[in-house]
PAZAPA-4460 file (N, C-alpha, C; in steps of 0.05 Angstrom, whole numbers, plus 32768, in hexadecimal, padded with zeros to 4 digits):
% residues 348
    n_x    n_y    n_z   ca_x   ca_y   ca_z    c_x    c_y    c_z   seq   type   mol
   89B7   883D   8899   899C   8842   8891   898C   8828   889C     1      M     A
   897B   882D   88AD   8970   8814   88BB   895D   8809   88A2     2      P     A
   8960   87EB   88A9   894D   87DF   8891   892F   87DE   8898     3      R     A
   892B   87DA   88AA   890C   87DF   88BB   8904   8803   88AA     4      W     A
   890E   8815   88AE   8900   8833   88A9   8902   882B   8881     5      A     A
   8910   8822   887C   891E   8824   885D   88F9   8814   8859     6      V     A
   88FC   8800   886A   88E5   87E5   8868   88C2   87F4   8862     7      A     A
   88C1   87FF   887C   88AB   8815   8885   88A6   882B   8870     8      A     A
   88B3   883B   8860   88B4   8844   8846   88A9   883F   8830     9      V     A
   88B6   8820   8836   88B1   8816   881A   8891   8803   8817    10      A     A
   8885   8803   8837   8870   87FA   8835   8853   8814   8832    11      L     A
   8863   882C   8835   8850   884A   8832   884F   884D   881B    12      L     A
   8862   8844   8804   8864   884B   87E6   884A   8830   87DD    13      A     A
   8851   881C   87EE   8843   8807   87E0   8829   8811   87E4    14      V     A
   8813   881E   87F9   87FA   8825   8801   87FB   883C   87ED    15      L     A
   8809   884B   87E3   8805   8857   87C9   87FA   8850   87B1    16      N     A
   8811   883E   87B1   8807   8827   8793   87E7   881F   8796    17      L     A
   87E2   881C   87B4   87CD   8810   87B5   87B0   8823   87AE    18      L     A
   87B6   8838   87BF   87A4   884B   87B9   879D   8858   879F    19      G     A
   87B7   8859   8795   87B2   8861   876D   87AC   884D   8768    20      A     A
   87B0   882D   876A   87A3   8827   8753   8786   881F   875F    21      L     A
   877A   881C   8771   875C   8823   8778   8743   8839   8768    22      G     A
   8763   884C   876F   8757   8869   875C   8747   8861   8748    23      G     A
   8762   8859   8736   875E   8852   871C   8749   883B   8710    24      G     A
   8748   882C   872E   8738   8817   8721   8720   8825   8722    25      L     A
   8713   882D   8729   86FB   883A   8731   86F7   884F   8718    26      V     A
   8709   8860   870B   8701   8869   86FB   86FF   8855   86DF    27      R     A
   8707   8840   86E7   8709   882A   86BF   86F2   8824   86C4    28      L     A
   86DF   8823   86DD   86CD   8812   86E4   86CB   87F8   86E6    29      G     A
   86E3   87EC   86F6   86EE   87D9   86F8   86E9   87D1   8716    30      S     A
   86E2   87E6   8726   86DA   87E0   8742   86C8   87F3   8741    31      L     A
   86AE   87E6   8756   869F   8804   8762   86A6   880B   876D    32      P     A
   86A5   8828   876C   86AA   8844   8785   869D   8848   879F    33      A     A
   86B2   8846   87AC   86A8   8843   87CE   86A7   885D   87E3    34      G     A
   86A8   8859   87EC   86A0   887F   87FC   86B8   887C   880B    35      E     A
   86BE   8872   8815   86E8   8874   881F   86F8   8864   8810    36      H     A
   8713   8866   881E   8724   8854   8815   8736   885C   87F3    37      G     A
   873E   8836   87F2   874C   8842   87D3   8734   8842   87C8    38      P     A
   8717   8843   87C4   8706   8841   87AC   86F3   8857   87B2    39      T     A
   86F6   8863   87C8   86EF   887F   87C9   86EA   8895   87AC    40      G     A
   86E1   88A5   87B6   86E0   88C0   87A3   86FA   88D0   87A9    41      A     A
   8706   88CC   87C1   8719   88E1   87C5   8730   88D1   87B4    42      L     A
   872F   88B6   87B5   8745   889D   87A6   874B   88A1   878B    43      A     A
   8730   88A5   8781   8729   88A8   875F   872E   88C0   875B    44      V     A
   8731   88D5   8764   873A   88F5   875F   875E   88F8   8761    45      A     A
   875F   88E8   877A   877E   88E8   8779   878F   88DA   8774    46      A     A
   8789   88C5   875F   8796   88AB   875E   87A5   88AD   8747    47      H     A
   87AF   88C9   873A   87BC   88C2   8726   87DA   88D5   872C    48      G     A
   87CE   88F0   874E   87ED   88FD   8755   87ED   88E7   876B    49      A     A
   87E1   88D0   8773   87ED   88C2   8783   87FD   88B3   877B    50      V     A
   87F3   88A6   8766   8809   8895   8756   8829   88A4   874E    51      M     A
   8829   88B1   8742   883D   88C9   873D   8852   88D5   8752    52      M     A
   8848   88E8   875B   8852   88F5   8779   8850   88DE   8797    53      A     A
   8847   88D6   8793   883C   88BF   87B2   8853   88A5   87B1    54      G     A
   884E   8897   879C   8854   8876   8790   8869   887D   878A    55      F     A
   8876   8884   876B   888E   8889   8760   8899   88A7   8777    56      F     A
   8893   88B3   8775   8899   88C4   8781   88AA   88C0   8798    57      G     A
   889E   88AA   87AF   88AB   889B   87CC   88BF   8881   87B8    58      S     A
   88BA   8876   87A6   88C7   885F   879D   88E9   8867   8794    59      L     A
   88E6   8873   8782   88F7   887F   8775   8912   888F   878B    60      I     A
   890C   88A5   879E   8914   88AE   87A9   8921   8899   87CC    61      A     A
   8913   8887   87C8   8916   886B   87D8   892B   8862   87D3    62      L     A
   8932   885E   87BB   8948   8857   87B0   8962   885C   87A8    63      E     A
   895A   8881   87AB   8977   8895   87AD   897D   8893   87C5    64      R     A
   8963   8898   87D7   896C   8895   87F3   8983   8884   8803    65      A     A
   8982   8867   87FE   8982   884B   8800   8999   884D   87F7    66      V     A
   89A2   884F   87DD   89BE   885F   87C8   89D9   8870   87D9    67      A     A
   89CA   888A   87E1   89D6   889A   87ED   89DA   889D   880E    68      L     A
   89C3   8886   8816   89CC   8885   8835   89C7   8897   8841    69      R     A
   89B4   88A7   883C   89A3   88C5   884A   8992   88CA   8837    70      R     A
   897C   88D6   8850   8960   88E8   883E   8948   88D2   883C    71      G     A
   8947   88CC   8851   8931   88B1   8854   891D   88C6   8853    72      L     A
   891C   88D9   885C   8902   88ED   8860   88FF   88F1   8840    73      W     A
   8909   88F1   8832   8905   88FA   8815   88E7   88EB   880A    74      V     A
   88EA   88D4   880B   88D8   88BC   87FF   88C6   88BA   8812    75      P     A
   88CA   88C2   8832   88B5   88BF   8846   88A0   88D9   8843    76      A     A
   88A8   88E9   883E   889A   8904   883D   887E   88FA   881D    77      L     A
   8885   88EE   8803   887A   88EC   87E9   886A   88D5   87F7    78      A     A
   886F   88C3   87FE   8866   88A2   8807   8848   88BF   881A    79      A     A
   884B   88CB   8832   8839   88D3   884B   882B   88E8   883C    80      L     A
   8831   88F1   8823   8828   8901   880D   880B   88F9   8808    81      G     A
   8812   88E2   87F5   8801   88CF   87EA   87E9   88C8   87FD    82      G     A
   87F6   88BC   8812   87E4   88B4   882C   87C7   88C9   8833    83      L     A
   87D6   88E3   883C   87BE   88F9   8842   87AF   88F7   8827    84      L     A
   87B7   88FB   8809   87A5   8905   87F4   8799   88EC   87EB    85      A     A
   8799   88D5   87EB   8784   88C5   87EC   8775   88AB   8802    86      W     A
   877B   88B9   881A   8778   88AD   8834   8764   88C8   8836    87      G     A
   8769   88E2   883A   875B   88EE   8849   8754   8901   8845    88      G     A
   875A   8909   8822   8755   8926   8814   8762   893D   881B    89      G     A
   8774   893A   882B   878B   8956   8836   87A0   895A   8826    90      W     A
   8790   8969   880E   87A0   8965   87EE   87BB   897D   87F5    91      W     A
   87B8   898C   8803   87CC   89A9   8806   87D8   89A2   8817    92      R     A
   87DC   8999   882F   87F0   8985   8832   87FD   8973   8828    93      P     A
   87F3   895E   881C   87F9   894D   880D   880A   8960   87F6    94      A     A
   87FD   896C   87E5   8812   897B   87D8   8829   8987   87E1    95      E     A
   882D   8992   87FA   8841   899F   8802   8854   898D   880C    96      V     A
   884F   8975   881C   885B   896A   881E   886D   8956   87FA    97      L     A
   8859   8953   87E6   8868   8945   87D0   8883   895C   87C4    98      W     A
   8878   897E   87C8   888D   8987   87BD   88A7   8980   87CD    99      A     A
   88A2   8986   87E8   88BA   898A   87FD   88C8   896F   87F7   100      V     A
   88BA   895C   87F1   88CA   893E   87ED   88D5   8944   87CA   101      S     A
   88CE   8951   87B6   88DB   8957   87A5   88EA   8961   87A2   102      A     A
   88EF   897D   87B7   8904   8983   87B2   8919   8977   87C4   103      A     A
   8916   896A   87D8   8927   895C   87E4   8936   8942   87C9   104      G     A
   8922   8943   87BE   8934   8923   87A7   8947   893C   8793   105      L     A
   8942   8959   8797   8958   8965   877A   896F   8968   8795   106      V     A
   896B   896A   87AA   8980   8971   87B2   898D   8957   87C5   107      G     A
   8987   893E   87C4   898E   891E   87C8   89AA   8920   87AC   108      L     A
   8996   8926   878C   89AA   8922   8775   89C1   8937   8776   109      Y     A
   89BB   8957   8787   89CE   8968   8784   89EC   895F   8797   110      A     A
   89E2   8953   87B0   89E8   8943   87BD   8A06   892B   87B2   111      W     A
   89F2   8922   87AA   89FF   8904   8795   8A10   890C   877B   112      A     A
   8A0E   892B   8774   8A1D   8935   8760   8A3B   8942   876E   113      G     A
   8A3B   8952   877F   8A45   8961   8791   8A57   8942   87A3   114      W     A
   8A5C   893B   87B2   8A57   891D   87B6   8A72   8909   879F   115      R     A
   8A62   8907   8792   8A6D   88EC   877C   8A73   88FC   875A   116      R     A
   8A70   8917   875B   8A7D   8926   8742   8A65   891C   8732   117      A     A
   8A59   8934   8725   8A3B   892F   8713   8A41   8923   86F7   118      M     A
   8A2F   8918   86F5   8A30   8907   86D0   8A1F   890F   86C0   119      S     A
   8A1D   8908   86AE   8A04   8914   8699   89EE   88F3   86A2   120      L     A
   89F3   88E3   86AC   89E3   88D6   86AF   89C8   88DA   86CA   121      P     A
   89E0   88DE   86DC   89D7   88F8   86F7   89CC   890E   86F8   122      L     A
   89D0   891D   86D5   89C5   8931   86DA   89AC   8932   86CE   123      A     A
   89A5   891A   86BC   8990   8916   86B6   897A   8905   86C0   124      V     A
   8981   88FC   86D5   8972   88EF   86EC   8969   890A   8701   125      E     A
   8976   8919   8705   897E   8934   870D   896A   894C   86FF   126      A     A
   8961   8952   86EA   8951   895D   86E4   8937   894E   86E4   127      S     A
   8934   8937   86E4   8916   8926   86EA   890C   892E   8705   128      G     A
   8922   892D   8723   891B   893A   8737   890C   895A   8736   129      A     A
   8913   8967   8726   8908   8982   8726   88F4   897E   8715   130      V     A
   88F2   896D   86FB   88D7   8969   86F2   88BC   8969   8704   131      A     A
   88CB   8952   871A   88B3   894E   872A   88A6   8962   8738   132      L     A
   88C0   8974   8738   88B9   898F   8752   889F   8995   873F   133      L     A
   88AE   89A1   872C   889B   89AA   8715   8878   89A6   871E   134      A     A
   8880   898E   8716   8864   897E   8712   884F   8981   8729   135      G     A
   885E   897A   8743   8854   8980   8759   884F   89A3   8766   136      T     A
   8852   89A8   874E   8848   89C5   875D   883C   89C8   8742   137      L     A
   8837   89C8   872E   881E   89CB   871A   880A   89B7   871F   138      G     A
   8801   89A8   872B   87F2   8998   873C   87E5   89A8   8752   139      F     A
   87FE   89B8   876D   87F1   89C6   877A   87E5   89D8   8774   140      A     A
   87E7   89F0   875D   87D6   89FF   8750   87D2   89F6   872E   141      F     A
   87C6   89E6   8737   87A9   89D9   8720   87B7   89E4   8708   142      G     A
   87CF   89D8   86FB   87D5   89D9   86E7   87DD   89B9   86DB   143      H     A
   87C7   89A6   86D0   87CA   898A   86CB   87E0   8987   86BA   144      I     A
   87DF   899A   86A8   87F3   8993   868D   880F   8998   869F   145      D     A
   881A   89A2   86AC   8826   89A2   86AE   882E   8993   86C6   146      L     A
   881D   8987   86D3   8822   8970   86E7   882A   8956   86E2   147      A     A
   880F   8959   86C8   8816   8935   86B6   8830   893F   86A3   148      R     A
   883C   894E   869E   8857   894F   8688   8872   8946   86A2   149      L     A
   886E   8958   86BB   8883   8966   86D3   8882   8948   86D9   150      G     A
   8869   8935   86DD   8869   8925   86EF   8871   8907   86DA   151      W     A
   886F   8907   86C6   887D   88F3   86AA   889B   88F4   86A6   152      S     A
   88A3   8916   86A7   88C1   8911   869C   88C8   8902   86B1   153      A     A
   88BF   890C   86CD   88D3   890A   86EA   88D2   88E2   86E1   154      F     A
   88C6   88CF   86DA   88C0   88BE   86DE   88D9   88B7   86BF   155      L     A
   88D5   88C2   86A9   88E2   88B9   8691   8905   88C8   8695   156      V     A
   88FF   88DF   869A   891E   88E6   86A3   892E   88D0   86B7   157      L     A
   8923   88C3   86CB   892F   88B9   86DE   8936   8898   86D1   158      T     A
   8923   8897   86C1   892C   887B   86AF   8944   8882   86A0   159      I     A
   8941   888F   8686   8956   8899   8674   8970   88A5   867F   160      A     A
   896E   88AB   8695   898D   88B0   86AC   899C   8894   86B6   161      G     A
   8985   8889   86BE   898E   886B   86C3   899A   885B   86B2   162      E     A
   898B   885A   869D   8996   8846   8681   89B1   885B   8672   163      R     A
   89AE   8865   8672   89C7   8880   8663   89DF   8874   8677   164      R     A
   89DC   887B   8694   89F5   8861   86A3   8A06   884F   869B   165      E     A
   89EF   883A   868B   89F8   8823   868B   89FF   8822   8668   166      L     A
   89FC   8835   865A   8A0C   883C   8642   8A1B   883E   8642   167      T     A
   8A2B   8847   8656   8A47   8856   865A   8A59   883E   865C   168      R     A
   8A50   881C   865A   8A5A   8811   865B   8A66   8804   863D   169      L     A
   8A5D   880B   8628   8A5A   8807   8615   8A65   881E   8600   170      V     A
   8A70   8818   85E8   8A76   882E   85DF   8A5E   883C   85C7   171      R     A
   8A51   884B   85CB   8A43   8859   85BB   8A49   886F   85A5   172      L     A
   8A41   8873   8593   8A45   8888   8578   8A3F   88A0   8581   173      P     A
   8A54   88B1   8576   8A56   88D2   858C   8A43   88DF   857F   174      R     A
   8A2B   88C8   8571   8A0E   88DF   8561   89FE   88DC   8571   175      W     A
   89FB   88C0   8588   89E7   88B2   8596   89EA   88C7   85B2   176      S     A
   8A04   88CD   85BB   8A06   88DF   85CB   89F6   88F9   85CF   177      A     A
   89FD   88FF   85B8   89F0   8923   85B2   89D3   891E   85AE   178      Q     A
   89CC   8904   85A1   89AC   88FC   8597   89A3   88FC   85C1   179      A     A
   89AE   88F0   85CA   89A1   88E9   85EA   8997   890B   85F6   180      F     A
   89AC   8916   85F7   89AF   8938   85F3   89A4   893F   85EC   181      L     A
   899C   8943   85D8   8983   8950   85CE   8961   8944   85D0   182      I     A
   8966   8927   85D5   8948   8924   85DF   8946   8938   85FC   183      G     A
   8957   8928   8611   8960   8937   8624   8952   8951   8629   184      W     A
   895C   8961   8619   8957   897B   861D   893B   8980   8612   185      A     A
   892F   8973   85FC   8910   8974   85ED   88FD   8975   8603   186      A     A
   8907   8955   8617   88F8   8957   8629   88F2   8967   8646   187      L     A
   890F   8979   8646   8910   8985   865E   88FE   89A6   8650   188      A     A
   8905   89AC   8634   88F3   89C0   8625   88D5   89BA   862D   189      L     A
   88CA   89A2   862A   88B2   899D   8628   889E   89AB   863F   190      A     A
   88AD   8996   8657   88A2   89AA   8674   88A1   89C1   8671   191      V     A
   88BE   89D2   8672   88C4   89EB   866D   88A6   89F6   8665   192      A     A
   88A1   89F9   864B   8886   89FE   8636   886D   89FD   864C   193      L     A
   8873   89E2   8653   884D   89E0   8663   8858   89EC   8681   194      A     A
   8867   8A06   868B   8868   8A04   869D   8867   8A20   8694   195      A     A
   8870   8A30   867F   8864   8A4D   867A   8848   8A42   8668   196      F     A
   8835   8A2D   8660   881D   8A2D   8665   881A   8A2F   863A   197      G     A
   8835   8A26   8637   8832   8A25   860F   8837   8A04   8610   198      A     A
   881E   89F2   861E   881C   89DC   860F   8813   89D4   85F3   199      T     A
   8803   89E1   85EE   8803   89DD   85CA   881C   89D9   85BF   200      G     A
   8832   89DB   85C4   8850   89DE   85BA   885D   89B7   85CB   201      V     A
   8855   89C8   85EB   8866   89AE   85F4   8858   8994   85F3   202      A     A
   8842   8992   85E9   8837   896F   85EA   884F   896A   85D8   203      M     A
   884D   8979   85B0   884D   896A   85A4   8873   8963   85A9   204      P     A
   887D   8975   85B3   8894   8971   85B3   889C   8954   85CB   205      L     A
   888E   8960   85D9   8894   8946   85F4   888B   892B   85E0   206      W     A
   8876   892C   85DB   8879   8906   85CE   8890   8908   85BB   207      W     A
   8894   8916   85A8   88A9   8919   8591   88C3   890B   85A0   208      L     A
   88C4   8914   85AF   88E7   8916   85C8   88DC   88EF   85D1   209      A     A
   88C2   88ED   85D6   88C5   88D9   85EA   88CD   88C7   85CA   210      L     A
   88C0   88C4   85B8   88C7   88B6   859F   88E3   88B6   859B   211      G     A
   88EB   88C9   8598   890B   88C5   85A3   8918   88B6   85AA   212      A     A
   890C   88BC   85CB   8919   88AE   85E0   8918   888E   85DB   213      L     A
   8902   887F   85D1   88F9   8869   85D6   890E   885E   85B8   214      A     A
   8912   886D   85A3   891E   885D   858D   893B   8863   859A   215      L     A
   8943   8878   85AA   8965   8874   85BA   896B   885F   85C8   216      W     A
   8956   8856   85D9   895B   8847   85E6   8958   882D   85D6   217      L     A
   8948   8821   85C6   8945   880C   85C5   895B   8806   85AC   218      L     A
   8963   881C   85A4   8983   8818   8595   8997   8816   85A6   219      R     A
   899E   8821   85BE   89B6   8820   85C3   89B6   881C   85E7   220      F     A
   899C   8810   85EF   89A5   8811   860A   89AE   87EE   8605   221      D     A
   89C3   87E2   861A   89BE   87C6   861A   89B2   87B1   8627   222      V     A
   899B   87BA   8629   8984   87A4   863A   8978   8798   861D   223      A     A
   8979   87AB   8602   8961   8797   85EB   8978   878B   85E4   224      T     A
   8993   8786   85F1   89A1   876E   85E0   89AE   8759   85FD   225      K     A
   8999   875A   860A   899D   8742   8622   8987   8729   8622   226      Q     A
   896C   8736   860E   895E   871B   8611   895B   8702   8620   227      W     A
   8972   86FB   8613   897B   86DC   8621   8986   86D8   863F   228      R     A
   8991   86EC   8644   899F   86ED   865D   8993   86DA   866C   229      A     A
   89A4   86CF   867E   8998   86C1   8691   898D   86D1   86AD   230      K     A
   897C   86BA   86B9   8975   86CD   86D2   8969   86E9   86CF   231      G     A
   8968   86FB   86E5   895B   8715   86DD   8963   8723   86D0   232      W     A
   8981   8722   86C8   898C   8737   86B2   897D   872D   869A   233      A     A
   896D   8714   869A   8960   871C   8671   8946   871A   867A   234      G     A
   8937   871E   868C   891F   8724   86A1   891D   874A   86A1   235      H     A
   8931   874D   86A2   8938   876E   86A8   893B   877B   8684   236      T     A
   8948   8769   8673   8948   8772   8658   892D   8775   8646   237      A     A
   8913   875E   8655   8902   875B   8642   88EF   876D   8647   238      I     A
   88F4   8773   8662   88DE   8781   8677   88E8   87A1   8660   239      C     A
   88FA   87A6   8663   8905   87C7   865B   8901   87C7   863E   240      L     A
   890A   87B5   862E   8901   87B9   8613   88E6   87B6   860B   241      S     A
   88D4   87B5   8616   88B8   87AE   8615   88AD   87C7   8617   242      V     A
   88B9   87D2   8633   88BC   87F2   8639   88BF   8804   8628   243      G     A
   88C6   87FE   8618   88D8   8812   8604   88CF   8811   85ED   244      Y     A
   88BB   87F2   85E5   88AC   87F5   85D1   888E   87FE   85D0   245      V     A
   8889   8803   85F4   886C   8816   85F9   8875   883C   85FE   246      W     A
   888C   8836   8603   888F   884A   85FD   8894   8865   85E6   247      L     A
   8892   884D   85C9   8898   885D   85B3   8872   885B   85AA   248      L     A
   8868   884A   85B2   8848   8847   85B1   8845   8857   85B7   249      L     A
   8849   8862   85D3   883C   8879   85E4   883E   8899   85D1   250      A     A
   8855   8891   85CC   885D   88AD   85BA   884E   88AF   859E   251      A     A
   884E   889A   8592   8831   889D   857A   8819   88A6   857C   252      G     A
   880E   8890   8593   87F1   889C   859C   87F4   88B2   85AD   253      L     A
   880D   88BF   85B1   8807   88E3   85BC   8801   88ED   85A6   254      G     A
   8815   88EA   8591   8816   88FF   8574   87FC   8901   8567   255      L     A
   87EE   88E7   856C   87D2   88E5   8564   87C1   88F2   8577   256      A     A
   87C2   8902   8590   87B0   890F   8596   879F   88FB   85B0   257      G     A
   87AF   88DD   85A8   879F   88CD   85C1   87A2   88CB   85DA   258      Q     A
   8795   88CC   85EC   8797   88D2   8608   87A6   88B4   8615   259      P     A
   879D   88A5   860A   879C   8882   861C   87B9   8885   8615   260      V     A
   87CB   88A4   860A   87EF   8898   8603   87FB   88A1   8621   261      A     A
   87F2   88A8   8634   87FB   88AD   8651   87F7   8899   865C   262      W     A
   87DE   8886   865D   87E4   886D   8665   87FB   8852   865C   263      H     A
   87FC   8858   863C   8810   8854   863A   882C   8853   863C   264      G     A
   8834   8869   864F   8847   8873   8645   8851   8867   8670   265      L     A
   883D   8871   8676   8838   8866   8699   883A   8849   86A4   266      W     A
   8828   8839   8692   8825   881A   8698   8835   8812   8681   267      L     A
   883A   8812   8663   8848   8800   8659   8861   8802   8658   268      G     A
   886D   882B   865F   888B   882B   865D   8895   8829   8681   269      F     A
   8887   8837   8689   888F   883A   86A1   888C   8825   86BA   270      V     A
   887A   8818   86BA   887A   87FC   86C8   8882   87E4   86BE   271      M     A
   888E   87E8   86A1   889D   87D8   869F   88BB   87D0   86A9   272      A     A
   88BF   87EE   86A8   88D7   87EC   86BB   88DA   87EA   86D2   273      M     A
   88BE   87F3   86DA   88B9   87E8   86F8   88C0   87C7   8702   274      V     A
   88B6   87B6   86E6   88AE   879D   86EA   88CF   8795   86E6   275      F     A
   88D6   87A5   86D2   88FC   8797   86CF   8908   879C   86E8   276      G     A
   8906   87AC   86EA   8916   87B8   8705   8914   87B8   8723   277      H     A
   88FB   87B1   8722   88F9   879D   8744   890A   8792   8748   278      A     A
   8912   8774   873D   8927   8760   8745   893E   876B   874E   279      P     A
   8945   8776   8745   8960   878F   873D   8964   879D   8764   280      I     A
   8947   87AE   8760   8947   87B8   8772   8946   87B2   8788   281      M     A
   893C   879C   8797   892D   878E   87AB   8947   8789   87BF   282      L     A
   8960   877C   87B3   896C   8773   87C4   8981   8797   87CB   283      P     A
   897C   87A9   87BC   898A   87BA   87BF   897A   87D0   87DD   284      A     A
   8962   87C6   87D8   894D   87DC   87F1   8947   87C7   880D   285      L     A
   8943   87AB   8806   893C   87A1   881D   894F   8788   8825   286      A     A
   8965   877F   880F   8974   876A   8818   8963   8755   880C   287      G     A
   894F   8752   87F7   8943   8737   87F4   894C   8737   87D3   288      W     A
   8958   8714   87D5   8963   870E   87B8   894B   86FC   87AC   289      R     A
   8942   8705   8797   8921   86F2   8793   8934   86E1   877F   290      P     A
   892C   86C5   877F   893B   86B1   8775   892A   86B0   8758   291      E     A
   8933   86B8   873A   892E   86C0   871D   891A   86A1   8708   292      P     A
   8903   86B2   870B   88F0   86A4   86FA   88F0   86A9   86E0   293      T     A
   88D8   8690   86DB   88D0   86A0   86BB   88A9   86B1   86C0   294      R     A
   88A8   869D   86D9   8885   86B5   86E7   8889   86D4   86DF   295      W     A
   88A5   86DC   86E7   88A6   86F6   86E5   889C   870C   86D8   296      A     A
   8899   86FA   86B7   8894   8708   86A0   887A   8702   8699   297      L     A
   886B   86F9   86AC   8849   86F4   86A7   8840   8711   86AB   298      L     A
   883E   871F   86C4   8834   872D   86C4   883D   8748   86B6   299      P     A
   884D   874F   86A7   885B   875F   8689   8844   8756   867D   300      L     A
   8840   873F   8672   882E   8738   865A   8813   873B   8665   301      G     A
   880A   8736   867A   87EE   8740   8683   87E5   875E   867E   302      V     A
   87FC   876A   8686   87FA   878B   868C   87F8   8793   8670   303      L     A
   880F   878D   8662   87FF   8794   8642   87EF   8790   8629   304      G     A
   87E7   8779   863B   87CB   876C   862C   87AF   877A   8634   305      A     A
   87B2   8785   864E   879D   8799   865B   87A7   87B4   8650   306      S     A
   87BA   87B7   8645   87B8   87D8   8640   87B8   87DC   8621   307      L     A
   87BB   87C3   860F   87BA   87C5   85FB   8794   87C4   85F2   308      A     A
   878C   87B9   860C   8773   87B5   8607   875F   87DC   860F   309      L     A
   876A   87DD   8625   8764   87FE   862F   876C   880C   8613   310      R     A
   8782   8806   85FD   8783   881A   85EC   876F   8819   85D9   311      A     A
   8769   87FC   85D2   874F   8807   85C0   8736   8810   85CB   312      V     A
   8738   8804   85E6   8713   8805   85F2   870F   882B   85F6   313      A     A
   872B   8836   85FA   8729   8850   8605   871F   8867   85F1   314      A     A
   872E   8866   85D7   871F   8870   85C4   86FE   887C   85C0   315      P     A
   86EB   8862   85BF   86D9   8863   85BF   86CF   8861   85D7   316      G     A
   86CD   8865   85F2   86CD   8862   8608   86B8   8848   860B   317      G     A
   86BD   8835   8605   86B5   881B   860A   86BB   8814   8626   318      W     A
   86A4   881B   8639   86AD   8813   8653   86AD   87F8   865A   319      A     A
   86A3   87E4   8653   86B2   87CB   8656   86CE   87C4   864E   320      A     A
   86D0   87C6   863C   86EC   87CC   863E   86FF   87D3   8644   321      G     A
   86F2   87E3   8659   8711   87FA   8667   870B   87EC   8681   322      L     A
   86F3   87E3   8688   86EB   87D5   869F   8700   87BA   86A2   323      A     A
   8701   87AF   8691   8714   8790   8689   8724   879B   868E   324      V     A
   8739   87B4   8680   874C   87AF   8674   8762   87BF   8691   325      A     A
   8753   87D0   86AB   8751   87DA   86C1   875C   87B7   86CF   326      G     A
   8748   87AE   86D1   874D   879B   86DE   8762   8786   86E1   327      A     A
   8771   877D   86C1   8786   877B   86B1   8795   8787   86BF   328      G     A
   8795   8797   86BE   87AC   87B3   86C9   87B4   87A8   86EC   329      H     A
   879B   87A9   86F9   879F   879E   8710   87A3   8781   871C   330      A     A
   879F   8770   8710   87AD   875A   86FE   87CB   8755   86FC   331      L     A
   87D9   8763   86F8   87E5   8765   86EB   8803   876E   86FE   332      A     A
   87F3   8786   8717   8802   878E   8731   87FE   877E   873C   333      F     A
   87EB   8763   8742   87DF   874F   8755   87FE   8731   874C   334      V     A
   87F1   8730   8738   880B   8718   8725   882B   8729   8735   335      L     A
   8834   873B   8733   884E   8740   8732   8849   8744   874E   336      F     A
   8844   8743   875B   8843   8749   8771   8847   872C   8781   337      G     A
   8838   871E   877B   8838   86FC   8785   8852   86EA   8780   338      A     A
   885A   86FC   8756   8872   86E1   8755   8889   86F2   8764   339      V     A
   888B   8712   876E   88A5   8714   877D   88A5   870E   8790   340      M     A
   888F   870A   87A1   8889   86F5   87BE   8895   86E2   87C3   341      V     A
   888B   86CE   87B1   889C   86B6   87A9   88AE   86B7   879E   342      R     A
   88B8   86C6   8790   88D0   86CB   8785   88EA   86C8   87A0   343      A     A
   88E2   86E6   87AB   88EE   86E0   87CD   88FB   86D2   87D7   344      V     A
   88D8   86BF   87E1   88D8   86AD   87F4   88EC   8693   87E6   345      R     A
   88EF   868D   87CB   8901   8678   87C9   891A   867A   87C8   346      R     A
   891F   8695   87BF   893B   86A9   87C9   8951   86A1   87E5   347      G     A
   893E   86A3   87F6   8947   869D   8815   8949   8681   881B   348      H     A
***
């Protein structure tokens, strides 16, 4: 697979991230609204969909395509769909591209299972791709609850499958394996219930299952026992452990009916996973080998502090607090990018 093609798709994914962040910052009042581009009305309306289906859809599919050495068109379509949505407001074409890309990701997992033997972790990740497709179709047909649950399940199940794969290196109690299966089934059932309109049952089940998954990961993931490891291994362990705490907090907020729970899940949990895995993914995707640095934890701290401020400001509608929180989110991403660039340059 040509390195330049992988880099081009990665660049498209980053553009999706920038567009989604711009729209989100305008919604929080951190940036003034513009007429066009990342701060225009289209970007504001599309920022959630672009972040989920455009950025994460392309990022995760890109990792799969590189690992399998095929299907680069899958992440490319997801990224192009995001650009169509926030750049030009071409929603229907974007939704078609997202749906085809999601179906393609399901196909990549099916191919991997056929060629390399299906395993539990791979099946969990594949179910995440199915959830991505369900969420995308839900968004296309105006079923926002299904879109939110489907896209979130895509991220959660992808992460859970990858972490379950690593726990195969250690001996687990039999009941822990059964508990994981129950949690997986509960998450899938929540998405299915939402698809049939039973959101009143789906949402509590969703948050309960996430809370159970957080406890499982905190107890059994090998990362929670590697805090003091040197280099990127320790960095990843800290990021993942902090992310699991955010997942547990998000579950509690969700059960309490607090809308900020969703951003606790997306920014607290998912982005901690991104920060933790980026130093590992860069060598695989681009051949870059960043040099370990303690500064890599700074963005995680800034993101956590700004998210905590958002959790305080959101219930009462504290506009100034939300604006500062949004600026903190953006600062965390900028810092992370700067730290990674410096680490890559020092590693070569």
